MIMIDREN-821252 format. One record per residue (C-alpha): residue number from 1; residue in three letters; z, x, y. Coordinates in nm, 4 decimals. Example, Ala and Ser with C-alpha at 12.3 -4.5 7.8 and 13.67 -1.06 7.14 Angstrom:
BEGIN
ATOM   n res        z        x        y
ATOM   1 ala   0.7800   1.2300  -0.4500
ATOM   2 ser   0.7140   1.3670  -0.1060
***
This chain:
BEGIN
ATOM   n res        z        x        y
ATOM   1 unk  -1.8489  -2.5165   0.8738
ATOM   2 unk  -1.6605  -2.2724   0.6334
ATOM   3 unk  -1.2864  -2.3131   0.6795
ATOM   4 unk  -0.9663  -2.1250   0.5559
ATOM   5 unk  -0.9461  -2.2968   0.2226
ATOM   6 unk  -1.3124  -2.2152   0.1253
ATOM   7 unk  -1.2678  -1.8510   0.2133
ATOM   8 unk  -0.9115  -1.8629   0.0314
ATOM   9 unk  -1.0706  -1.9946  -0.2801
ATOM  10 unk  -1.3199  -1.7285  -0.2892
ATOM  11 unk  -1.0765  -1.4443  -0.3136
ATOM  12 unk  -0.7378  -1.5836  -0.4537
ATOM  13 unk  -0.8172  -1.5097  -0.7991
ATOM  14 unk  -0.9554  -1.1771  -0.7691
ATOM  15 unk  -0.7825  -0.9078  -0.9765
ATOM  16 unk  -0.5261  -0.6672  -0.7947
ATOM  17 unk  -0.6004  -0.2887  -0.7017
ATOM  18 unk  -0.2957  -0.1563  -0.5800
ATOM  19 unk  -0.3868   0.1870  -0.4960
ATOM  20 unk  -0.0246   0.3224  -0.3465
ATOM  21 unk   0.3035   0.2112  -0.4438
ATOM  22 unk   0.6479   0.3440  -0.5371
ATOM  23 unk   0.7142   0.1827  -0.8680
ATOM  24 unk   0.9128   0.3747  -1.1502
ATOM  25 unk   0.6611   0.4868  -1.3902
ATOM  26 unk   0.9342   0.5380  -1.6592
ATOM  27 unk   1.0119   0.1586  -1.6068
ATOM  28 unk   0.6586   0.0611  -1.6521
ATOM  29 unk   0.6173   0.2957  -1.9608
ATOM  30 unk   0.9405   0.1574  -2.1176
ATOM  31 unk   0.8277  -0.2022  -2.0688
ATOM  32 unk   1.1662  -0.3507  -2.1418
ATOM  33 unk   1.2793  -0.7011  -2.0465
ATOM  34 unk   1.3969  -0.7139  -1.7020
ATOM  35 unk   1.7498  -0.7662  -1.6242
ATOM  36 unk   1.8665  -1.0008  -1.3113
ATOM  37 unk   1.6723  -1.1553  -1.0532
ATOM  38 unk   1.9086  -0.9414  -0.8134
ATOM  39 unk   1.8002  -0.5980  -0.9992
ATOM  40 unk   1.4341  -0.6948  -0.9797
ATOM  41 unk   1.4085  -0.8709  -0.6497
ATOM  42 unk   1.6953  -0.7208  -0.4285
ATOM  43 unk   1.8394  -0.3966  -0.5707
ATOM  44 unk   1.5628  -0.1628  -0.5623
ATOM  45 unk   1.4022  -0.3155  -0.2002
ATOM  46 unk   1.5016  -0.1027   0.0998
ATOM  47 unk   1.3506  -0.3549   0.3339
ATOM  48 unk   1.5830  -0.6213   0.2230
ATOM  49 unk   1.8780  -0.3638   0.2498
ATOM  50 unk   1.7756  -0.3067   0.5915
ATOM  51 unk   1.7833  -0.6616   0.7008
ATOM  52 unk   2.1184  -0.6944   0.5523
ATOM  53 unk   2.2403  -0.4177   0.7393
ATOM  54 unk   2.1094  -0.5588   1.0508
ATOM  55 unk   2.2716  -0.8890   1.0109
ATOM  56 unk   2.6070  -0.7129   0.9670
ATOM  57 unk   2.6831  -0.6813   0.5858
ATOM  58 unk   2.8864  -0.3880   0.4668
ATOM  59 unk   2.7183  -0.1144   0.3201
ATOM  60 unk   2.9262  -0.1540  -0.0038
ATOM  61 unk   2.7519  -0.4823  -0.0601
ATOM  62 unk   2.4217  -0.3336   0.0280
ATOM  63 unk   2.3774  -0.0171  -0.1900
ATOM  64 unk   2.7516   0.0842  -0.2421
ATOM  65 unk   2.9931   0.0274  -0.5604
ATOM  66 unk   3.0591  -0.3662  -0.5052
ATOM  67 unk   2.9887  -0.5885  -0.8095
ATOM  68 unk   2.6381  -0.7430  -0.8364
ATOM  69 unk   2.7876  -1.0783  -0.7671
ATOM  70 unk   2.9234  -0.9810  -0.4355
ATOM  71 unk   2.5735  -0.7861  -0.3452
ATOM  72 unk   2.3865  -1.1199  -0.4361
ATOM  73 unk   2.6113  -1.3267  -0.2208
ATOM  74 unk   2.5400  -1.0848   0.0771
ATOM  75 unk   2.1849  -1.1270   0.0162
ATOM  76 unk   2.1749  -1.5070   0.0025
ATOM  77 unk   2.3905  -1.5117   0.3152
ATOM  78 unk   2.1380  -1.2958   0.4964
ATOM  79 unk   1.8023  -1.4687   0.3783
ATOM  80 unk   1.8266  -1.7759   0.6040
ATOM  81 unk   1.8768  -1.5680   0.8913
ATOM  82 unk   1.5432  -1.4028   0.8351
ATOM  83 unk   1.2898  -1.6604   1.0006
ATOM  84 unk   1.0370  -1.4891   1.1611
ATOM  85 unk   1.0682  -1.1648   0.9472
ATOM  86 unk   0.8080  -1.1155   0.6835
ATOM  87 unk   1.0889  -1.1027   0.4187
ATOM  88 unk   1.1195  -1.4711   0.4585
ATOM  89 unk   0.7663  -1.5492   0.3833
ATOM  90 unk   0.7352  -1.2993   0.0990
ATOM  91 unk   1.0786  -1.4327  -0.0630
ATOM  92 unk   0.9392  -1.7541  -0.0702
ATOM  93 unk   0.6041  -1.6566  -0.2260
ATOM  94 unk   0.7928  -1.4369  -0.4727
ATOM  95 unk   1.0444  -1.7209  -0.5905
ATOM  96 unk   0.7485  -1.9776  -0.6302
ATOM  97 unk   0.5517  -1.6931  -0.8306
ATOM  98 unk   0.8499  -1.6676  -1.0573
ATOM  99 unk   0.8925  -2.0486  -1.0802
ATOM 100 unk   1.2317  -2.0274  -0.9468
ATOM 101 unk   1.1623  -2.1908  -0.5864
ATOM 102 unk   0.9053  -2.4235  -0.4153
ATOM 103 unk   0.7218  -2.4476  -0.1069
ATOM 104 unk   0.9404  -2.7444   0.0394
ATOM 105 unk   1.1803  -2.7098   0.3089
ATOM 106 unk   1.5430  -2.5789   0.2155
ATOM 107 unk   1.3754  -2.3767  -0.0656
ATOM 108 unk   1.6159  -2.1108   0.0388
ATOM 109 unk   1.9471  -2.2817  -0.0616
ATOM 110 unk   2.1160  -2.2716  -0.4096
ATOM 111 unk   1.9016  -1.9864  -0.5301
ATOM 112 unk   2.0876  -1.8472  -0.8517
ATOM 113 unk   2.1104  -1.4791  -0.9576
ATOM 114 unk   1.9212  -1.5907  -1.3064
ATOM 115 unk   1.8077  -1.3605  -1.5883
ATOM 116 unk   1.4718  -1.2171  -1.5880
ATOM 117 unk   1.4865  -1.1108  -1.9606
ATOM 118 unk   1.1708  -1.3266  -2.0399
ATOM 119 unk   0.9640  -1.0957  -1.8206
ATOM 120 unk   0.8794  -0.7351  -1.8838
ATOM 121 unk   0.6513  -0.5027  -1.6382
ATOM 122 unk   0.3483  -0.5822  -1.8623
ATOM 123 unk   0.3799  -0.9309  -1.8553
ATOM 124 unk   0.4181  -0.9327  -1.4734
ATOM 125 unk   0.0982  -0.6860  -1.4408
ATOM 126 unk  -0.0862  -0.9479  -1.6625
ATOM 127 unk   0.0156  -1.2474  -1.4556
ATOM 128 unk  -0.0551  -1.0879  -1.1346
ATOM 129 unk  -0.3942  -0.9865  -1.2549
ATOM 130 unk  -0.3494  -0.6386  -1.2094
ATOM 131 unk  -0.6466  -0.4178  -1.2777
ATOM 132 unk  -0.5389  -0.1001  -1.1343
ATOM 133 unk  -0.1896   0.0264  -1.0327
ATOM 134 unk  -0.1171   0.3787  -0.8944
ATOM 135 unk   0.2455   0.4684  -0.8642
ATOM 136 unk   0.3110   0.7835  -0.6728
ATOM 137 unk   0.5066   1.0752  -0.8325
ATOM 138 unk   0.5856   1.4478  -0.7585
ATOM 139 unk   0.3966   1.7384  -0.8799
ATOM 140 unk   0.6778   1.8153  -1.1553
ATOM 141 unk   0.6619   1.4486  -1.2990
ATOM 142 unk   0.6104   1.4377  -1.6867
ATOM 143 unk   0.2670   1.2873  -1.7224
ATOM 144 unk   0.2672   1.2999  -2.1068
ATOM 145 unk   0.3237   0.8818  -2.1455
ATOM 146 unk  -0.0107   0.6787  -2.0990
ATOM 147 unk   0.0066   0.3275  -1.9307
ATOM 148 unk  -0.2268   0.0450  -1.9633
ATOM 149 unk  -0.3905  -0.0338  -1.6104
ATOM 150 unk  -0.1746   0.2317  -1.4759
ATOM 151 unk  -0.2514   0.5848  -1.3370
ATOM 152 unk  -0.0392   0.7934  -1.1340
ATOM 153 unk  -0.1035   0.9391  -0.7915
ATOM 154 unk   0.0042   1.2495  -0.6609
ATOM 155 unk   0.2947   1.2526  -0.3860
ATOM 156 unk   0.3208   1.5618  -0.1789
ATOM 157 unk   0.4384   1.6637   0.1683
ATOM 158 unk   0.1829   1.8292   0.4423
ATOM 159 unk   0.3510   2.1524   0.3982
ATOM 160 unk   0.3681   2.1618   0.0054
ATOM 161 unk   0.1497   2.3612  -0.1933
ATOM 162 unk   0.0356   2.2494  -0.5414
ATOM 163 unk  -0.1151   2.4491  -0.7959
ATOM 164 unk  -0.4674   2.4074  -0.9242
ATOM 165 unk  -0.3309   2.3536  -1.2851
ATOM 166 unk  -0.0976   2.0843  -1.1688
ATOM 167 unk  -0.4033   1.9102  -1.0132
ATOM 168 unk  -0.5953   1.9395  -1.3101
ATOM 169 unk  -0.3116   1.7944  -1.5258
ATOM 170 unk  -0.2933   1.5139  -1.2961
ATOM 171 unk  -0.6746   1.4328  -1.3118
ATOM 172 unk  -0.6330   1.4380  -1.6976
ATOM 173 unk  -0.3803   1.1729  -1.6673
ATOM 174 unk  -0.6240   0.9735  -1.4587
ATOM 175 unk  -0.4926   1.0303  -1.0749
ATOM 176 unk  -0.7333   0.9709  -0.8412
ATOM 177 unk  -0.5409   0.9445  -0.5291
ATOM 178 unk  -0.3246   1.2246  -0.3385
ATOM 179 unk  -0.0676   1.0724  -0.1043
ATOM 180 unk   0.0047   1.3293   0.1777
ATOM 181 unk   0.3271   1.2432   0.4081
ATOM 182 unk   0.2531   1.3924   0.7369
ATOM 183 unk   0.5313   1.2757   0.9591
ATOM 184 unk   0.4428   1.5073   1.2456
ATOM 185 unk   0.0699   1.5699   1.2697
ATOM 186 unk   0.1122   1.9259   1.4101
ATOM 187 unk   0.2119   2.0196   1.0323
ATOM 188 unk  -0.1421   1.9296   0.9318
ATOM 189 unk  -0.2636   2.2535   0.8378
ATOM 190 unk  -0.6031   2.2896   0.6597
ATOM 191 unk  -0.5233   2.6298   0.5030
ATOM 192 unk  -0.2171   2.4821   0.3342
ATOM 193 unk  -0.3987   2.1636   0.2327
ATOM 194 unk  -0.7323   2.3146   0.1714
ATOM 195 unk  -0.7000   2.3521  -0.2257
ATOM 196 unk  -0.5708   2.0025  -0.2683
ATOM 197 unk  -0.8473   1.8715  -0.0452
ATOM 198 unk  -1.1320   2.0340  -0.1964
ATOM 199 unk  -1.0184   1.9731  -0.5589
ATOM 200 unk  -0.9954   1.5868  -0.4290
ATOM 201 unk  -1.3388   1.6121  -0.2749
ATOM 202 unk  -1.4748   1.7780  -0.5879
ATOM 203 unk  -1.3253   1.5325  -0.8372
ATOM 204 unk  -1.3635   1.2134  -0.6440
ATOM 205 unk  -1.0267   1.1578  -0.5471
ATOM 206 unk  -0.9187   0.9928  -0.2275
ATOM 207 unk  -0.6680   1.1445  -0.0046
ATOM 208 unk  -0.4137   0.9274   0.1735
ATOM 209 unk  -0.2664   1.0443   0.5279
ATOM 210 unk   0.0730   0.8822   0.5829
ATOM 211 unk   0.1152   0.9448   0.9604
ATOM 212 unk   0.3806   0.9331   1.2035
ATOM 213 unk   0.7056   0.8357   0.9984
ATOM 214 unk   1.0618   0.9343   1.1658
ATOM 215 unk   1.2435   0.9690   0.8535
ATOM 216 unk   1.5705   1.0942   0.9756
ATOM 217 unk   1.7419   0.8595   1.1982
ATOM 218 unk   2.0984   0.7701   1.1198
ATOM 219 unk   2.2688   1.0756   0.9221
ATOM 220 unk   2.5344   0.8241   0.8239
ATOM 221 unk   2.2695   0.5723   0.6397
ATOM 222 unk   2.0885   0.8778   0.4857
ATOM 223 unk   2.4345   1.0111   0.3278
ATOM 224 unk   2.4992   0.6604   0.1948
ATOM 225 unk   2.1697   0.5380   0.0685
ATOM 226 unk   1.9442   0.8378   0.0310
ATOM 227 unk   1.6268   0.9168   0.1918
ATOM 228 unk   1.4516   0.5951   0.1287
ATOM 229 unk   1.7313   0.3698   0.2110
ATOM 230 unk   1.5077   0.1859   0.4542
ATOM 231 unk   1.6063   0.3047   0.7955
ATOM 232 unk   1.3190   0.5378   0.9115
ATOM 233 unk   1.1480   0.4708   1.2487
ATOM 234 unk   0.8060   0.5357   1.4143
ATOM 235 unk   0.7352   0.8505   1.5744
ATOM 236 unk   0.5283   0.8707   1.9131
ATOM 237 unk   0.1538   0.7711   1.8673
ATOM 238 unk  -0.0321   1.0095   1.6453
ATOM 239 unk  -0.2421   1.2707   1.8159
ATOM 240 unk  -0.6004   1.1745   1.7211
ATOM 241 unk  -0.7257   1.4990   1.8212
ATOM 242 unk  -0.5025   1.7013   1.6012
ATOM 243 unk  -0.5957   1.4650   1.2853
ATOM 244 unk  -0.9678   1.5038   1.4072
ATOM 245 unk  -0.9257   1.9054   1.4130
ATOM 246 unk  -0.7999   1.8924   1.0349
ATOM 247 unk  -1.0913   1.6806   0.9285
ATOM 248 unk  -1.3351   1.8729   1.0819
ATOM 249 unk  -1.1731   2.1933   0.9366
ATOM 250 unk  -1.2057   2.0430   0.5954
ATOM 251 unk  -1.5564   1.8832   0.6461
ATOM 252 unk  -1.6715   2.2329   0.7242
ATOM 253 unk  -1.5018   2.4435   0.4800
ATOM 254 unk  -1.6927   2.5591   0.1627
ATOM 255 unk  -1.5719   2.3631  -0.1392
ATOM 256 unk  -1.4502   2.6520  -0.4051
ATOM 257 unk  -1.4848   2.4166  -0.7004
ATOM 258 unk  -1.8720   2.4071  -0.6353
ATOM 259 unk  -1.9447   2.0760  -0.7144
ATOM 260 unk  -2.0024   1.9489  -0.3514
ATOM 261 unk  -2.0612   2.0919  -0.0318
ATOM 262 unk  -1.7665   2.0078   0.1661
ATOM 263 unk  -1.3807   2.0188   0.1319
ATOM 264 unk  -1.3345   1.6552   0.2959
ATOM 265 unk  -1.2531   1.3967   0.0339
ATOM 266 unk  -1.2520   1.0335   0.0917
ATOM 267 unk  -0.9710   0.9819   0.3368
ATOM 268 unk  -0.7416   0.6711   0.4384
ATOM 269 unk  -0.5636   0.7071   0.7506
ATOM 270 unk  -0.2182   0.5123   0.7782
ATOM 271 unk  -0.0426   0.5221   1.0838
ATOM 272 unk   0.3270   0.3945   1.1044
ATOM 273 unk   0.2783   0.3373   1.4907
ATOM 274 unk   0.0240   0.0639   1.5528
ATOM 275 unk  -0.0629   0.2293   1.9016
ATOM 276 unk  -0.2808   0.4736   1.6986
ATOM 277 unk  -0.4905   0.2112   1.5147
ATOM 278 unk  -0.7779   0.2187   1.7554
ATOM 279 unk  -0.7781   0.5796   1.7910
ATOM 280 unk  -0.7938   0.6328   1.4010
ATOM 281 unk  -1.0318   0.3573   1.3410
ATOM 282 unk  -1.2746   0.5460   1.5821
ATOM 283 unk  -1.2557   0.8536   1.3636
ATOM 284 unk  -1.4361   0.6510   1.0966
ATOM 285 unk  -1.7813   0.7187   1.2659
ATOM 286 unk  -1.7227   1.0789   1.2997
ATOM 287 unk  -1.6638   1.1892   0.9480
ATOM 288 unk  -1.9314   1.0134   0.7094
ATOM 289 unk  -2.1187   1.0950   0.4161
ATOM 290 unk  -2.4480   0.9569   0.2669
ATOM 291 unk  -2.3546   0.7326  -0.0329
ATOM 292 unk  -1.9948   0.7137   0.0623
ATOM 293 unk  -1.9343   0.3700   0.2570
ATOM 294 unk  -1.6114   0.3958   0.4685
ATOM 295 unk  -1.5426   0.7689   0.3810
ATOM 296 unk  -1.2732   0.8164   0.6391
ATOM 297 unk  -1.1416   0.4927   0.7589
ATOM 298 unk  -0.8249   0.3265   0.9185
ATOM 299 unk  -0.6077   0.2076   0.6256
ATOM 300 unk  -0.3942  -0.1103   0.5774
ATOM 301 unk  -0.0821  -0.2113   0.7908
ATOM 302 unk   0.1573   0.0282   0.6766
ATOM 303 unk   0.5464   0.0256   0.6472
ATOM 304 unk   0.6786  -0.1217   0.9570
ATOM 305 unk   0.3151  -0.2736   1.0435
ATOM 306 unk   0.3056  -0.4700   0.7079
ATOM 307 unk   0.3506  -0.8173   0.8329
ATOM 308 unk   0.0735  -1.0591   0.9790
ATOM 309 unk   0.0685  -0.9254   1.3334
ATOM 310 unk  -0.0072  -0.5760   1.1988
ATOM 311 unk  -0.2265  -0.7110   0.9487
ATOM 312 unk  -0.4465  -0.8875   1.2124
ATOM 313 unk  -0.4351  -0.5637   1.4133
ATOM 314 unk  -0.5788  -0.3305   1.1575
ATOM 315 unk  -0.8356  -0.5906   1.0773
ATOM 316 unk  -0.9341  -0.6374   1.4571
ATOM 317 unk  -0.9664  -0.2375   1.4914
ATOM 318 unk  -1.1553  -0.1790   1.1871
ATOM 319 unk  -1.3971  -0.4488   1.2898
ATOM 320 unk  -1.4376  -0.3357   1.6365
ATOM 321 unk  -1.4070   0.0235   1.5978
ATOM 322 unk  -1.5332   0.0753   1.2347
ATOM 323 unk  -1.7285  -0.1137   0.9657
ATOM 324 unk  -1.4956  -0.4161   0.8610
ATOM 325 unk  -1.6958  -0.4599   0.5385
ATOM 326 unk  -1.6040  -0.1041   0.4187
ATOM 327 unk  -1.2313  -0.1576   0.4556
ATOM 328 unk  -1.0231  -0.0886   0.1243
ATOM 329 unk  -0.7930  -0.3729   0.2001
ATOM 330 unk  -0.4128  -0.4071   0.1048
ATOM 331 unk  -0.1741  -0.1795  -0.1128
ATOM 332 unk   0.1929  -0.2551  -0.1483
ATOM 333 unk   0.3610   0.0621  -0.0933
ATOM 334 unk   0.6619  -0.1016  -0.2658
ATOM 335 unk   0.9224  -0.0180  -0.5244
ATOM 336 unk   0.9462  -0.3560  -0.6571
ATOM 337 unk   0.6973  -0.5414  -0.9063
ATOM 338 unk   0.7223  -0.8842  -0.7132
ATOM 339 unk   0.5748  -0.7076  -0.3919
ATOM 340 unk   0.2542  -0.7555  -0.5595
ATOM 341 unk   0.2491  -1.1031  -0.4042
ATOM 342 unk   0.1759  -0.9495  -0.0864
ATOM 343 unk  -0.1723  -0.9128  -0.1747
ATOM 344 unk  -0.1708  -1.3011  -0.1840
ATOM 345 unk  -0.0132  -1.2833   0.1635
ATOM 346 unk  -0.2771  -1.0294   0.2784
ATOM 347 unk  -0.5667  -1.2649   0.1644
ATOM 348 unk  -0.4154  -1.5423   0.3355
ATOM 349 unk  -0.3917  -1.3714   0.6408
ATOM 350 unk  -0.7477  -1.2300   0.6128
ATOM 351 unk  -0.9102  -1.5739   0.5475
ATOM 352 unk  -0.7304  -1.7454   0.8270
ATOM 353 unk  -0.8565  -1.4553   1.0738
ATOM 354 unk  -1.1833  -1.4762   0.9616
ATOM 355 unk  -1.1795  -1.8608   0.9621
ATOM 356 unk  -1.0590  -1.8617   1.3189
ATOM 357 unk  -1.3670  -1.6006   1.4211
ATOM 358 unk  -1.5847  -1.8463   1.2573
ATOM 359 unk  -1.4356  -2.1561   1.4364
ATOM 360 unk  -1.4954  -1.9589   1.7547
ATOM 361 unk  -1.8522  -1.8351   1.7013
ATOM 362 unk  -1.7499  -1.4840   1.6712
ATOM 363 unk  -1.8628  -1.4582   1.3013
ATOM 364 unk  -2.1685  -1.6512   1.1549
ATOM 365 unk  -2.0747  -1.9522   0.9439
ATOM 366 unk  -2.2723  -1.7859   0.6471
ATOM 367 unk  -2.1126  -1.7799   0.2915
ATOM 368 unk  -2.3941  -1.5197   0.2084
ATOM 369 unk  -2.2637  -1.2761   0.4697
ATOM 370 unk  -1.8918  -1.3738   0.4421
ATOM 371 unk  -1.8157  -1.4096   0.0799
ATOM 372 unk  -1.9211  -1.0539  -0.0208
ATOM 373 unk  -1.7494  -0.8951   0.2740
ATOM 374 unk  -1.4062  -1.0915   0.1791
ATOM 375 unk  -1.4475  -0.9968  -0.1743
ATOM 376 unk  -1.4994  -0.6467  -0.0769
ATOM 377 unk  -1.2095  -0.6005   0.1390
ATOM 378 unk  -0.9893  -0.8024  -0.1346
ATOM 379 unk  -1.0945  -0.5956  -0.4259
ATOM 380 unk  -1.4351  -0.4578  -0.4788
ATOM 381 unk  -1.3963  -0.1605  -0.2115
ATOM 382 unk  -1.0888  -0.0159  -0.3504
ATOM 383 unk  -1.2066  -0.0873  -0.6989
ATOM 384 unk  -1.5033   0.1177  -0.6557
ATOM 385 unk  -1.3039   0.3983  -0.4283
ATOM 386 unk  -1.0522   0.4437  -0.7044
ATOM 387 unk  -1.2225   0.3578  -1.0483
ATOM 388 unk  -1.6047   0.4145  -1.0027
ATOM 389 unk  -1.6205   0.7125  -1.2344
ATOM 390 unk  -1.4274   0.5090  -1.4976
ATOM 391 unk  -1.6244   0.1834  -1.5240
ATOM 392 unk  -1.9709   0.0314  -1.4436
ATOM 393 unk  -1.9943  -0.1528  -1.1245
ATOM 394 unk  -2.2728  -0.4063  -1.0605
ATOM 395 unk  -2.5198  -0.3557  -0.7872
ATOM 396 unk  -2.4550  -0.6903  -0.6990
ATOM 397 unk  -2.1014  -0.6579  -0.6566
ATOM 398 unk  -1.9416  -0.6677  -0.3304
ATOM 399 unk  -1.9817  -0.3688  -0.0749
***
C-alpha cells in the first residue's frame, strides 16, 4: 500500500509557484542582506501580532514604539502558549528551515534574535526553489524594476475602476493575476469590473475573488496598527446566488478586446468563511470552457482558514463537488518570505489526507493515478494557469 511517506517524497521537492502574496516588491528588488530574525520573522507578520495581543501583550511591544529587544521578548513569551494554533507548527518549520532550530521537543526554548545578514531575498527564493512569485500591488505602483522569478499581480477593490492603459502596463510587466477584494458580495458589479475581467480573459490572466472579509472590527486597533493589522473577521456566509449572477453576466458579455468570446477569465473563489466552501465549489460545474481545466474553482484555504482543518475542508469540498485533480493548490497570502514554508505544510497535510483515503479504500492504491494528481495540485496546475504563455509545458506533465 502507498503510504504518506511515499506520497510526500513525490512532491516535497517540487518548485514553488506562489501566485498570491503581499511581499514587498521594493524589498525583493533591492535584494539587500536581511536584518534580524525579529525583522524577518515577526515584525511584518500580522498573524503573530494578533496572537501576541490575544495573549495579553501591550500594543507597544506588538506594533508600537518599544525597542526591538522588548518586542522579541514579548514574542518569545507568546510562542510557547500557541500550541494548537498553526503559528506554532509554522514557527518550528521556519526555524528548522533557517537552521536555527530542530524538530525535537523543547525546540521553542532559548531562541535568540540573531542576525540574518547572510541571507538576501534572492538567496531565500533560490533555497525555497521558487519558480514563480506574484506579490500584489496597487494600480499606481512603479513597475519599472524587473525581478527574476517575480511578477506583480494587480490588487484592487470590487468598486475600483482601472484604466486599460494601466492593465496593459501590468501585462507588459508580467502580471497574470488580478486580485479583487470583495468584502461584501453585493458589491460585485459586472459593469464596474467588466473591463478588468474582459482584459483578463483576453490576455490569459486569472481573477482572484477574495470574498467575505470583515475588515473593520476594532477601531482602536485599526488606528494603532493600520488596516492590515491582523484583526479582521469573517462576514456571514457568502451568497452563492450573487456570485453566480456576477460570473454569469461576465460569461455572457461580449469581450471588447476581441480575442475571446467571453469576458469571464479563469477565476479562483476564495472565501474567508468556510461555511461557503461547498456552495462555491459547486459553481465549478456551472462555468466551464473547453481546454481550460478548472476554469472556475474553489481556491485554497484562505486567511483564517489557512490551517490543517481548513486545508482538509477545502480538499474535501473540491473532491466532492468539483474535480480535485484541477485544484490549483496552495498560496501563502503572506508578508513574510519565511511563510513560503507553508507550501511544505500544505504538501504534508495533502499527502496525509490522501494516504488516509487510500488506507480506508476511498482512493485507489495506484501510483499511476495518485502521483500525477498530487504533483498537479502542488505545482503543475498553478504553473500552467499562470505561466503557460511563457514556457513550454510537457504534455506528460501533471494535469
